[in-house]
C-alpha positions as CSV (number, residue, x, y, z in Angstrom):
1,S,147.9,66.3,86.5
2,C,151.4,67.3,87.6
3,A,150.2,70.9,88.1
4,R,147.3,69.7,90.2
5,R,149.6,67.6,92.4
6,R,152.0,70.5,92.7
7,R,149.1,72.8,93.8
8,E,148.0,70.2,96.3
9,F,151.5,69.8,97.6
10,I,151.8,73.6,97.9
11,N,148.5,73.9,99.7
12,E,149.4,71.1,102.1
13,H,152.7,72.7,102.8
14,I,151.0,76.1,103.4
15,D,148.5,74.4,105.8
16,E,151.4,72.7,107.6
17,C,153.3,76.0,107.9
18,A,150.2,77.7,109.2
19,R,149.6,74.9,111.8
20,R,153.3,75.2,112.9
21,A,153.0,79.0,113.1
22,S,149.9,78.7,115.1
23,A,151.4,76.1,117.4
24,S,154.5,78.3,117.8
25,S,152.4,81.3,118.6
26,R,150.4,79.4,121.2
27,E,153.7,78.1,122.7
28,I,155.2,81.6,122.9
29,A,152.0,83.0,124.3
30,T,151.8,80.2,126.9
31,R,155.5,80.7,127.8
32,I,154.9,84.5,128.3
33,A,151.8,83.8,130.4
34,G,153.6,81.1,132.3
35,D,156.6,83.4,133.0
36,A,154.3,86.2,134.1
37,T,152.1,84.0,136.3
38,R,154.8,81.5,137.3
39,G,152.9,78.9,135.4
40,R,149.3,77.8,135.4
41,M,150.2,74.5,137.0
42,A,152.1,76.3,139.8
43,A,148.9,78.3,140.4
44,R,146.9,75.1,140.8
45,T,149.6,73.7,143.1
46,A,149.5,76.8,145.2
47,L,145.7,76.7,145.2
48,G,145.8,73.1,146.4
49,R,148.2,74.1,149.2
50,T,146.0,76.9,150.2
51,A,142.8,74.8,150.3
52,A,144.7,72.3,152.4
53,S,145.9,75.0,154.7
54,R,142.3,75.9,155.6
55,G,142.1,72.8,157.8
56,A,142.7,69.7,155.7
57,L,146.5,69.6,156.2
58,D,147.7,67.3,158.9
59,A,151.0,67.6,160.7
60,R,152.8,65.4,158.2
61,G,151.7,67.6,155.3
62,R,152.9,70.8,157.0
63,R,156.3,69.2,157.6
64,E,156.6,68.0,154.0
65,R,155.6,71.3,152.6
66,A,158.2,73.1,154.7
67,R,160.8,70.6,153.6
68,G,159.9,71.1,149.9
69,A,159.4,74.8,150.0
70,T,162.3,75.5,147.6
71,K,160.8,73.1,145.1
72,S,157.6,75.1,144.8
73,A,159.5,78.4,144.8
74,P,162.4,78.2,142.3
75,G,165.4,80.3,143.3
76,R,164.2,80.7,146.9
77,G,165.9,79.1,149.9
78,L,168.6,77.2,148.1
79,G,172.1,76.1,149.2
80,R,172.9,76.5,152.9
81,G,169.3,77.0,154.0
82,R,168.2,73.7,152.4
83,E,171.0,71.7,154.0
84,R,170.5,73.2,157.4
85,R,166.7,72.9,157.3
86,A,166.9,69.3,156.1
87,A,169.0,68.5,159.1
88,T,166.7,70.4,161.4
89,T,163.5,68.7,160.3
90,D,164.8,65.2,160.9
91,D,163.3,62.7,163.3
92,D,166.1,63.0,165.9
93,T,165.3,63.3,169.5
94,I,166.6,66.7,170.6
95,V,167.6,68.1,174.0
96,G,168.3,71.6,175.2
97,V,168.3,73.8,178.3
98,A,164.9,75.6,178.5
99,T,166.0,78.1,181.2
100,A,168.7,80.7,181.4
101,V,172.0,79.3,182.7
102,V,174.4,82.2,182.1
103,G,174.2,85.3,184.3
104,A,170.9,84.3,185.9
105,V,171.3,81.5,188.4
106,G,168.0,80.4,189.7
107,G,166.7,77.7,192.0
108,V,165.5,75.4,189.1
109,A,166.9,74.7,185.7
110,I,165.0,72.7,183.0
111,V,166.4,70.2,180.5
112,R,163.9,69.5,177.7
113,L,163.7,66.5,175.5
114,S,161.5,66.2,172.4
115,G,161.1,63.4,169.8
116,S,160.1,59.8,169.4
117,D,162.8,58.6,171.8
118,A,162.3,61.2,174.5
119,R,160.5,58.9,176.9
120,A,163.0,56.1,176.3
121,I,166.0,58.3,176.9
122,G,164.3,59.8,180.0
123,G,163.8,56.3,181.3
124,R,167.5,55.5,180.9
125,V,168.8,58.7,182.7
126,F,166.1,59.0,185.4
127,R,165.5,56.8,188.4
128,R,162.3,57.1,190.5
129,A,163.0,57.8,194.1
130,G,162.6,54.9,196.5
131,G,163.8,52.1,194.2
132,A,165.1,49.2,196.3
133,T,167.4,47.9,193.6
134,R,168.9,49.2,190.4
135,A,166.7,46.9,188.3
136,S,163.5,47.8,190.1
137,A,164.5,51.5,189.9
138,S,165.0,51.2,186.1
139,A,161.6,49.6,185.7
140,N,160.0,52.2,187.9
141,A,161.7,54.9,185.8
142,A,160.3,53.5,182.6
143,N,156.8,53.5,184.1
144,A,157.3,57.2,185.2
145,F,156.9,58.3,181.6
146,D,153.9,56.2,180.6
147,E,151.3,58.8,181.7
148,S,151.1,62.3,180.2
149,H,151.1,65.5,182.2
150,K,152.5,63.7,185.2
151,A,155.3,64.8,187.6
152,T,157.6,62.3,189.2
153,Y,160.2,62.8,191.8
154,G,163.5,61.0,191.4
155,V,167.2,61.4,190.4
156,V,169.3,61.6,187.3
157,V,172.1,59.0,187.3
158,D,175.2,58.6,185.3
159,G,176.2,55.5,183.3
160,D,177.4,53.7,186.4
161,G,174.2,54.4,188.3
162,E,175.7,57.2,190.5
163,I,173.3,60.0,191.4
164,I,174.0,63.3,189.5
165,D,171.1,65.4,190.8
166,E,167.6,65.2,192.4
167,V,165.0,66.2,189.8
168,I,161.3,66.3,189.0
169,A,160.5,64.6,185.7
170,L,157.5,65.8,183.7
171,T,156.0,63.8,180.8
172,F,154.0,65.2,177.9
173,I,152.9,62.5,175.4
174,A,152.2,63.5,171.8
175,P,150.3,65.3,170.6
176,R,149.6,67.0,173.9
177,S,152.9,68.8,174.2
178,Y,154.5,72.0,173.0
179,T,156.1,70.4,170.0
180,A,153.2,67.9,169.4
181,E,155.9,65.2,169.9
182,D,156.7,63.2,173.0
183,V,158.4,65.7,175.5
184,V,160.2,65.0,178.7
185,E,161.4,67.8,181.1
186,L,163.9,67.2,183.8
187,H,163.6,70.0,186.5
188,C,167.1,70.1,188.0
189,H,168.7,72.3,190.6
190,G,169.7,75.7,189.3
191,G,173.2,76.7,188.2
192,A,175.3,75.6,185.3
193,V,176.8,72.3,186.7
194,C,173.7,70.3,187.5
195,V,171.9,71.1,184.4
196,Q,174.9,70.6,182.1
197,R,175.5,67.1,183.7
198,A,171.9,66.1,183.2
199,M,172.0,67.3,179.6
200,A,175.2,65.4,178.9
201,R,173.6,62.2,180.1
202,C,170.8,62.7,177.6
203,L,173.3,63.3,174.8
204,D,175.1,60.1,175.9
205,E,171.9,58.2,175.5
206,G,171.3,59.2,171.9
207,A,169.7,62.7,172.0
208,R,171.0,65.5,169.7
209,L,171.7,69.0,170.9
210,A,168.8,71.2,169.7
211,R,169.5,74.1,167.4
212,N,168.3,77.6,168.0
213,G,164.5,77.7,168.1
214,E,164.2,74.0,167.1
215,F,161.5,73.2,169.7
216,T,159.3,76.0,168.4
217,L,160.2,75.1,164.8
218,R,158.9,71.5,165.4
219,A,155.8,73.0,166.9
220,F,155.3,74.9,163.7
221,L,156.0,72.0,161.4
222,N,153.8,69.7,163.4
223,G,150.8,72.1,163.1
224,R,150.9,73.1,166.8
225,L,151.6,76.8,166.0
226,D,151.4,78.8,162.8
227,L,154.3,81.1,161.9
228,T,152.8,84.3,163.5
229,Q,152.4,82.4,166.7
230,A,155.9,81.0,166.6
231,E,157.3,84.6,166.1
232,A,155.1,85.7,169.0
233,V,156.9,83.2,171.2
234,H,160.2,84.9,170.5
235,A,158.6,88.3,171.0
236,L,157.3,87.3,174.4
237,V,160.6,85.9,175.6
238,S,162.4,89.1,174.4
239,A,159.7,91.6,175.6
240,K,161.2,94.5,177.6
241,T,157.9,96.0,178.8
242,T,154.5,94.8,179.9
243,A,152.9,96.3,176.8
244,A,155.3,94.3,174.5
245,A,154.5,91.1,176.5
246,D,150.8,91.7,176.2
247,S,151.1,92.3,172.5
248,A,153.1,89.0,172.1
249,L,150.5,87.1,174.1
250,A,147.7,88.5,172.0
251,A,149.5,87.3,168.8
252,M,150.1,83.9,170.3
253,R,146.3,83.6,170.8
254,G,145.8,84.1,167.1
255,G,145.0,87.8,167.0
256,L,147.2,88.4,163.9
257,T,146.5,85.0,162.2
258,T,142.7,85.5,162.0
259,P,142.5,88.7,159.7
260,V,145.5,87.6,157.6
261,S,144.0,84.2,157.0
262,E,140.7,85.7,156.1
263,A,142.3,88.0,153.5
264,R,144.3,85.1,152.1
265,R,141.2,82.9,151.8
266,A,139.4,85.7,149.9
267,C,142.3,85.9,147.4
268,V,142.4,82.1,147.0
269,D,138.7,81.9,146.4
270,L,138.9,84.6,143.7
271,L,142.0,82.9,142.2
272,A,140.1,79.5,142.1
273,E,137.2,81.1,140.3
274,L,139.4,82.9,137.7
275,E,141.5,79.8,137.1
276,A,138.4,77.8,136.5
277,R,137.2,80.3,134.0
278,L,140.4,80.2,132.1
279,D,139.7,76.5,131.4
280,F,135.9,76.3,131.4
281,D,134.6,79.7,130.7
282,D,132.0,78.5,128.2
283,E,130.4,76.3,130.8
284,M,130.1,78.9,133.5
285,V,127.8,81.8,134.2
286,P,128.9,85.3,133.2
287,L,131.7,86.8,135.3
288,D,130.5,89.2,138.0
289,V,133.2,91.8,137.9
290,R,131.7,93.9,140.6
291,A,131.5,91.0,143.0
292,I,135.2,90.3,142.4
293,E,136.1,93.9,142.9
294,A,134.1,94.0,146.1
295,K,135.8,90.9,147.5
296,A,139.3,92.1,146.6
297,A,138.5,95.5,148.2
298,G,137.5,93.8,151.4
299,A,140.8,91.9,151.5
300,R,142.6,95.1,150.8
301,E,140.9,96.9,153.7
302,T,141.7,94.0,156.0
303,I,145.4,94.1,155.1
304,R,145.4,97.8,155.5
305,K,144.1,97.6,159.0
306,V,146.7,95.0,160.0
307,L,149.4,97.2,158.6
308,T,148.4,100.0,160.8
309,T,149.8,98.0,163.7
310,A,153.2,97.6,162.2
311,K,154.5,100.9,163.6
312,R,153.3,99.9,167.0
313,G,155.1,96.6,166.6
314,A,158.4,98.3,165.7
315,L,158.1,100.6,168.6
316,L,157.5,97.8,171.1
317,E,160.4,95.8,169.6
318,T,163.1,98.5,169.2
319,G,161.9,101.3,171.5
320,V,162.1,105.1,170.9
321,T,164.8,107.6,171.4
322,V,163.9,111.0,173.0
323,A,166.3,113.9,172.9
324,I,165.8,116.6,175.5
325,V,167.1,119.9,174.2
326,G,167.0,123.5,175.2
327,R,168.9,126.5,176.6
328,P,171.3,126.0,179.6
329,N,169.6,125.8,183.0
330,V,166.0,125.3,181.8
331,G,165.7,122.0,183.8
332,K,166.6,119.4,181.2
333,S,168.7,117.2,183.6
334,R,166.1,117.5,186.4
335,L,163.4,116.5,183.9
336,L,165.4,113.3,182.9
337,N,165.9,112.5,186.6
338,A,162.2,112.9,187.2
339,L,161.3,110.7,184.3
340,T,163.7,108.0,185.3
341,R,163.0,108.3,189.1
342,S,166.7,108.5,189.6
343,E,169.6,110.9,190.0
344,R,171.1,110.0,186.6
345,S,172.2,113.6,185.7
346,I,174.0,116.2,187.9
347,V,171.7,119.1,188.7
348,T,173.1,122.5,189.9
349,S,172.1,126.1,189.6
350,R,175.1,126.8,187.5
351,E,174.6,127.0,183.8
352,G,176.4,124.5,181.6
353,T,176.7,121.7,184.2
354,T,175.9,119.0,181.5
355,R,178.7,118.9,179.0
356,D,178.0,115.6,177.3
357,V,175.0,113.5,176.3
358,V,173.6,111.5,179.2
359,E,171.6,108.4,178.3
360,A,169.0,106.7,180.4
361,S,166.6,103.8,179.6
362,V,163.0,104.0,180.9
363,N,159.6,102.6,180.2
364,I,157.3,105.3,179.0
365,G,153.7,104.4,178.6
366,G,154.5,100.8,177.8
367,L,157.3,101.7,175.3
368,P,161.0,101.1,175.9
369,A,162.6,104.5,175.6
370,T,166.1,105.9,175.7
371,L,166.2,109.5,177.1
372,L,169.1,111.7,176.0
373,D,169.9,114.6,178.3
374,T,171.9,117.1,176.2
375,A,174.1,120.0,176.9
376,G,172.5,123.4,176.9
377,I,172.6,124.9,173.4
378,R,173.8,128.5,173.0
379,S,175.4,130.0,169.9
380,E,178.1,132.0,171.6
381,T,180.6,130.4,174.0
382,D,184.4,130.6,174.4
383,D,184.5,127.2,176.3
384,E,186.0,124.6,174.0
385,V,184.4,121.7,176.0
386,E,181.0,123.4,175.9
387,K,181.3,123.8,172.2
388,I,181.8,120.1,171.8
389,G,178.9,119.4,174.1
390,V,176.6,121.7,171.9
391,E,177.6,119.8,168.8
392,R,176.8,116.5,170.4
393,S,173.5,117.9,171.5
394,R,172.6,118.9,167.9
395,A,173.7,115.4,166.7
396,A,171.4,113.8,169.3
397,A,168.5,115.9,168.2
398,A,169.1,115.1,164.6
399,G,169.0,111.3,165.2
400,A,166.2,111.1,167.8
401,D,162.7,109.8,167.2
402,I,161.3,112.6,169.3
403,V,162.7,116.0,170.2
404,V,161.5,117.5,173.5
405,L,162.2,121.3,173.6
406,V,162.3,122.5,177.2
407,V,161.7,126.2,178.0
408,D,161.8,128.1,181.3
409,A,158.4,129.4,182.4
410,E,160.2,131.9,184.7
411,R,162.2,133.5,181.9
412,G,159.5,133.0,179.3
413,W,160.0,132.4,175.5
414,V,163.2,134.3,174.5
415,S,165.2,134.7,171.3
416,E,167.5,131.9,172.2
417,D,164.5,129.5,172.3
418,S,163.5,130.7,168.8
419,A,167.0,130.0,167.6
420,I,167.0,126.5,169.0
421,W,163.6,125.8,167.6
422,Q,164.8,127.0,164.1
423,S,167.9,124.9,164.1
424,E,166.8,121.7,165.8
425,I,163.1,121.5,164.8
426,A,162.1,123.8,161.9
427,N,165.3,122.8,159.9
428,N,165.1,119.2,160.9
429,A,162.8,117.2,158.7
430,R,162.9,114.2,161.1
431,A,161.8,116.4,164.0
432,R,158.9,118.2,162.2
433,G,155.7,116.6,163.5
434,S,157.5,114.6,166.1
435,S,158.5,117.2,168.7
436,V,157.0,118.2,172.0
437,L,157.2,121.6,173.7
438,V,157.7,121.3,177.5
439,V,157.2,124.4,179.6
440,N,159.1,123.7,182.8
441,K,159.2,125.3,186.3
442,T,155.4,125.9,186.4
443,D,155.7,125.5,190.2
444,I,157.3,129.0,190.4
445,A,156.0,130.8,187.4
446,D,152.9,131.0,185.1
447,A,153.3,128.8,182.0
448,S,151.7,131.4,179.8
449,N,154.9,133.4,180.1
450,A,156.6,131.0,177.8
451,T,154.0,130.9,175.0
452,P,155.8,130.9,171.7
453,P,154.6,132.6,168.5
454,P,151.7,130.9,166.6
455,E,153.9,129.7,163.7
456,V,156.2,128.0,166.3
457,L,153.4,126.6,168.3
458,E,151.9,124.9,165.3
459,S,155.1,122.9,164.6
460,F,154.8,120.9,167.9
461,S,152.6,117.9,168.2
462,T,151.6,118.9,171.7
463,V,152.5,121.3,174.5
464,V,152.9,120.1,178.1
465,H,153.3,122.2,181.3
466,V,155.3,120.4,183.9
467,S,157.4,120.9,187.0
468,A,160.4,118.7,187.0
469,A,161.1,119.7,190.6
470,T,157.8,118.6,192.0
471,G,156.8,116.0,189.4
472,D,153.6,117.7,188.4
473,N,152.1,116.6,185.1
474,L,154.9,114.2,184.2
475,E,152.3,111.5,183.3
476,H,150.9,114.0,180.8
477,L,154.3,114.3,179.2
478,E,154.7,110.5,179.0
479,H,151.3,110.2,177.3
480,A,152.3,113.0,174.9
481,I,155.5,111.2,173.9
482,V,153.6,108.0,173.2
483,R,151.0,109.8,171.2
484,T,153.6,111.7,169.2
485,V,155.7,108.7,168.2
486,S,152.8,106.3,167.6
487,G,149.9,108.4,166.5
488,G,148.0,107.3,169.6
489,E,148.0,103.7,168.7
490,V,150.1,102.4,171.6
491,D,147.9,101.9,174.7
492,A,149.8,102.0,178.0
493,E,147.8,99.0,179.0
494,G,149.1,96.9,176.0
495,G,146.9,94.0,175.1
496,A,146.7,94.5,171.3
497,W,148.7,92.4,168.9
498,A,151.0,94.1,166.3
499,A,152.7,93.0,163.1
500,N,156.5,92.8,163.1
501,Q,158.8,94.1,160.4
502,R,158.9,90.8,158.4
503,Q,155.2,90.5,158.5
504,A,154.7,94.1,157.6
505,E,156.9,93.8,154.5
506,A,154.9,90.7,153.3
507,L,151.6,92.5,154.1
508,Q,152.7,95.5,152.1
509,N,153.6,93.3,149.1
510,A,150.1,91.8,149.3
511,L,148.5,95.2,149.5
512,D,150.5,96.4,146.4
513,S,149.4,93.3,144.5
514,L,145.8,93.9,145.2
515,D,146.2,97.6,144.2
516,R,147.6,96.4,140.9
517,L,144.7,94.0,140.6
518,R,142.3,97.0,140.9
519,D,144.1,98.8,138.2
520,T,144.2,95.7,136.0
521,I,140.4,95.2,136.3
522,A,139.9,98.9,135.5
523,A,142.0,98.6,132.4
524,D,139.9,95.6,131.2
525,M,142.9,93.4,130.8
526,P,142.6,89.6,130.3
527,L,141.9,87.3,133.2
528,D,145.4,85.9,133.1
529,F,146.7,89.2,134.3
530,W,144.2,89.2,137.1
531,T,145.5,85.9,138.4
532,I,149.1,87.2,138.4
533,D,148.2,89.8,141.1
534,L,146.0,87.5,143.0
535,R,148.6,84.8,143.2
536,E,151.2,87.2,144.4
537,A,148.9,88.5,147.0
538,A,148.0,85.0,148.2
539,F,151.7,84.0,148.4
540,A,152.6,87.1,150.3
541,L,149.8,86.5,152.9
542,G,150.8,82.9,153.1
543,S,154.3,83.8,154.0
544,V,152.9,85.7,157.0
545,T,151.1,82.7,158.4
546,G,153.5,80.1,157.2
547,D,151.3,78.4,154.6
548,D,153.7,79.5,151.9
549,V,157.2,80.0,153.3
550,T,160.7,79.3,152.1
551,E,163.5,77.7,154.0
552,D,165.5,81.0,154.1
553,V,162.6,82.7,155.9
554,L,162.4,79.9,158.4
555,D,166.2,80.1,159.0
556,T,166.0,83.9,159.6
557,I,163.1,83.6,162.0
558,F,164.2,80.7,164.2
559,E,167.9,81.6,164.3
560,R,167.0,84.5,166.6
561,F,165.6,82.0,169.3
562,C,167.6,80.6,172.1
563,I,168.5,76.9,172.0
564,G,166.0,75.8,174.6
565,K,163.0,77.4,172.9
C-alpha cells in the first residue's frame, strides 16, 4: 500500500513537472515570438488603427492617436518630444503672422487665429467700420464673425478702444477652414509695426503664440491633411523653381498618398488574414500561398515605383552642383555667362583670366543649380596663383554632381584634354556616368574636329555642340544636364509629385521588409515570421502617411515650418 501511494505520488509529481515544463516552454516560445513580432496584441492594435485609418477615424481619433504615439511604440518619441507635443496639441487658441514680415515688406500682412476662441477673440479686438458708439460697434464686431467665409471691413482697436489699424477680417468656421477649427484672419497693412500691434492685441485677449508649423500640425491632427500633404505644404512654401512648386502641389492633391495607402492596405489585409489563421486556422479554408505572394509582390512593385521619384525629390529640394572644367581659354567663363544670362565671369582672350572658382545660381530645366566656373587646368605653370586656382578647380570637380568638360572645336581634341579627362573624370568615381562633354565655339569651327577617342567618348553621358558666344544649342545642354543627373525623370514642366528624403527612407524600410517576407515564404517558415515582416512594412508605410507616426517624427517635420504656417 505504501509502495502504491509512493508510485502514485511520484507519477503525480512527474505529471506536474511535465505540465510546468510545457507551460514554461510555451511561455518562452510566446516571449520569443512576442519579442520578434512586438507582441501579438500589438499587432491587433496596429491592425485596428490601420482599419480605422481607412476612413473610420474621426478627427478626435487622429488627435488622440498622435498624442499617444509613444505608448504604442515603446522607446520612440520619449522625453522632450512628448512634452513639447503635449503642449502643442492642446486646445489653446493660437495666433501667428501668416505672411513674411522681415526683409519683405508688402502692402498687406495677415494675422491668423485658430481655435475654439478665435471668433470670440476676434470680436474683442475688431470693430466693424461705421459703428455709431463703442457698444454698438462691439455688437457689430461680434456679428462679423457669425458667418463663414465672409470678409468684413473694420479696424483693430487697443484696450482703450483706440484704433490701431484698418483691416479686413475674414472668418472660417469649423470644419471649413485650413485647420478644421474656427479660424479668423486679420488682413492688416504691411510692415512690421501694424501686424505686430494687431497680434499683440490677440495675445492680450487670451491667444497663445503659435509654434513653428502649428497651424499645419492642427490640420493634420484634425484630419484635414495627411502627413504627406502637410510636408508638401512646407515644400511648396520653400520651392525655388516652378518645377518644385508643381511637384509640391501634386503631392498636396494626394498624388503620393494614394499609392502608399494602397500598398499599406494590401499589407494590412494580409496581416489580418495571417493573424486570424494563427488563432483559428482549424476553422478556415487552406492557406493560398500563391495569392499572398502575388498580393505582396503587388505592394512591393507599388513601393518601388514611388521610390523612383525620391531622386527627383532630392534634386528639387537641394539642387545640383555643376562644375565646368577644361583647358584655359576654351570658353568656360563665357559658357557660364550664357547659362546665367549675365556677365558673372570676366571674359578675355588672354589665357588664365579665371584664377578662382566663380559660383552662380540658375534654374536649369526646372532644377535649382549651382554652376562653378573653374580656372583652366594645365599641368605645367610657374604662376603660384594659377597653381592654387588649378587645385581649387580639381576640388570643385571632385565634389560636383555633374562635371562638364569643355573643349575647343577650333583647336580640336588635344593631349591636354585627354589629361584632364583622365584626372577629373576617369579617375573620379563620382564623375563617371555623370559627366557631359561640351564642344564649344561651333560658330567658328566644325565640332567634328574635337571628337575624342572612342574609349573617352563612352565615358560621357552625352555630347553637346554649343556656341557660348552666340547661344546656339544652350537649351540642349540644359536638357542634357537634367537627364544626366536625374536619369530623365525630371520634366522641365514639373507637375509630378516626388517623395522626400524622410519618406524615401520609410519606403525603403517597407520594401526591405517585403523582400524579407518573400524569402520567409520561400523558406517555408511558420506564419509568425510572415507577420513580423508584414507588420514592419505596414508600420513603415503608415509613417509616410501619418497613420503610424511617433512624436519625434512630428517634431522633426513641423519644426522646419515658419510660425504662421
